[in-house]
RORO-725536 format. One record per residue (C-alpha): x, y, z; residue in three letters; residue number from 1. Coordinates in steps of 0.05 Angstrom, whole numbers. Layout:
N
    east   north      up  code  pos
       X       Y       Z   ala  NUM
...
END
This chain:
156
    east   north      up  code  pos
    -161     356     -11   pro    1
    -214     354     -64   thr    2
    -233     295    -107   thr    3
    -200     332    -165   cys    4
    -134     327    -128   arg    5
    -147     254    -111   trp    6
    -158     240    -184   gln    7
     -93     275    -201   arg    8
     -57     230    -150   leu    9
     -87     168    -182   val   10
     -66     192    -251   asp   11
       5     207    -228   arg   12
      10     139    -195   phe   13
     -13     107    -261   gln   14
      42     146    -298   glu   15
      94     123    -247   met   16
      72      50    -255   leu   17
      74      54    -331   ser   18
     144      82    -326   trp   19
     167      18    -293   thr   20
     148     -22    -355   gly   21
     127     -84    -315   thr   22
      76     -59    -265   met   23
       5     -35    -279   arg   24
     -54      -9    -241   leu   25
    -112     -58    -235   lys   26
    -178     -19    -226   pro   27
    -215     -83    -208   ala   28
    -174     -89    -145   lys   29
    -179     -15    -126   cys   30
    -230      15     -78   arg   31
    -247      88     -64   ser   32
    -273     122      -2   phe   33
    -287     195      14   gly   34
    -314     231      75   met   35
    -344     300      78   arg   36
    -395     343     113   lys   37
    -465     342      82   phe   38
    -513     395     105   ile   39
    -581     365     121   asn   40
    -560     301      85   gly   41
    -567     335      17   arg   42
    -523     318     -43   pro   43
    -468     367     -60   val   44
    -455     392    -131   thr   45
    -384     413    -150   arg   46
    -356     441    -215   arg   47
    -284     427    -234   tyr   48
    -238     458    -286   asn   49
    -285     516    -297   ile   50
    -273     552    -364   gly   51
    -230     496    -394   thr   52
    -244     440    -442   ala   53
    -242     391    -383   asp   54
    -298     427    -345   glu   55
    -345     378    -310   arg   56
    -399     379    -257   thr   57
    -402     323    -205   val   58
    -456     307    -155   ile   59
    -434     274     -90   tyr   60
    -488     236     -53   thr   61
    -480     217      21   pro   62
    -479     142      36   ala   63
    -512     153     105   gln   64
    -562     205     129   gln   65
    -514     238     178   thr   66
    -477     304     178   val   67
    -410     273     164   his   68
    -418     216     115   ser   69
    -378     175      67   ser   70
    -389     184      -7   phe   71
    -366     158     -74   asp   72
    -311     206     -99   pro   73
    -321     179    -170   gln   74
    -248     166    -184   leu   75
    -223     130    -246   thr   76
    -161      89    -260   ala   77
    -139      73    -331   val   78
    -206     101    -354   gly   79
    -245      52    -311   thr   80
    -287      76    -251   pro   81
    -258      55    -183   ile   82
    -311      20    -141   lys   83
    -335      55     -78   phe   84
    -328      11     -16   ile   85
    -402      22       0   gly   86
    -421     -16     -63   his   87
    -386     -80     -41   asp   88
    -425    -137      -9   val   89
    -375    -144      47   met   90
    -324     -94      76   pro   91
    -253     -98      50   phe   92
    -194    -118      93   lys   93
    -140     -66     106   phe   94
     -81     -89     148   leu   95
    -124    -145     176   gly   96
    -182    -100     196   met   97
    -249     -99     160   phe   98
    -266     -29     137   val   99
    -338     -13     117   ser  100
    -364      51      85   his  101
    -402      72     148   asp  102
    -341      58     193   leu  103
    -380      10     238   thr  104
    -352     -56     263   asp  105
    -417     -95     255   thr  106
    -389    -141     202   tyr  107
    -327    -156     245   ala  108
    -370    -171     306   arg  109
    -414    -219     266   glu  110
    -352    -253     236   lys  111
    -320    -259     305   leu  112
    -384    -288     334   ser  113
    -392    -337     277   ala  114
    -318    -359     282   thr  115
    -324    -369     357   leu  116
    -388    -411     349   asn  117
    -356    -453     295   thr  118
    -294    -466     336   leu  119
    -333    -483     399   leu  120
    -377    -531     361   glu  121
    -316    -563     329   leu  122
    -283    -575     397   val  123
    -348    -598     431   asp  124
    -361    -649     375   ala  125
    -295    -685     390   arg  126
    -296    -745     437   pro  127
    -244    -716     484   leu  128
    -241    -712     560   ser  129
    -253    -646     596   gly  130
    -180    -625     606   trp  131
    -164    -639     533   met  132
    -221    -593     511   lys  133
    -196    -540     559   val  134
    -127    -546     528   trp  135
    -159    -537     458   leu  136
    -199    -477     481   tyr  137
    -136    -445     509   asn  138
     -86    -461     454   tyr  139
    -130    -467     392   tyr  140
    -194    -426     400   val  141
    -163    -368     437   ala  142
    -105    -364     388   thr  143
    -152    -363     328   lys  144
    -191    -305     357   leu  145
    -134    -265     388   ser  146
    -119    -224     325   trp  147
    -190    -200     315   met  148
    -197    -185     389   leu  149
    -133    -144     385   met  150
    -154    -104     324   leu  151
    -224     -83     346   tyr  152
    -244     -42     406   asp  153
    -303     -84     428   leu  154
    -341     -67     492   pro  155
    -345    -120     547   leu  156
END
């Protein structure tokens, strides 16, 4: 599908929400993401609605210098541009998993490592005997990290 079709889907979704009378689309909470093949990492120029009053030319620029790269599809919702996930400071969470524009899990690894260090320091700082700390590692630390370890395919 082209970005023109994606924009049409966003517009139809907006119409459907306005039909409900109580729900509305919030562009500030929306994020966009597109993937395509870029030859030699060069931007791609596309013309839409050729020969009509809505004719427009759009330039898509790759976010990474690879053959297949993410790009900003330049979608709008309620007349407001939808932010590209590559412009956010941190990746967004989708079904508990952090998704970044370059599809790497670097942020998740760093977050997992920071969480583990924080929890280990928290347990170590307590004046508890050895077996009590082992119990906390098993039932507290492991439980806190289990979801992230389940979501990401991390090498050993």
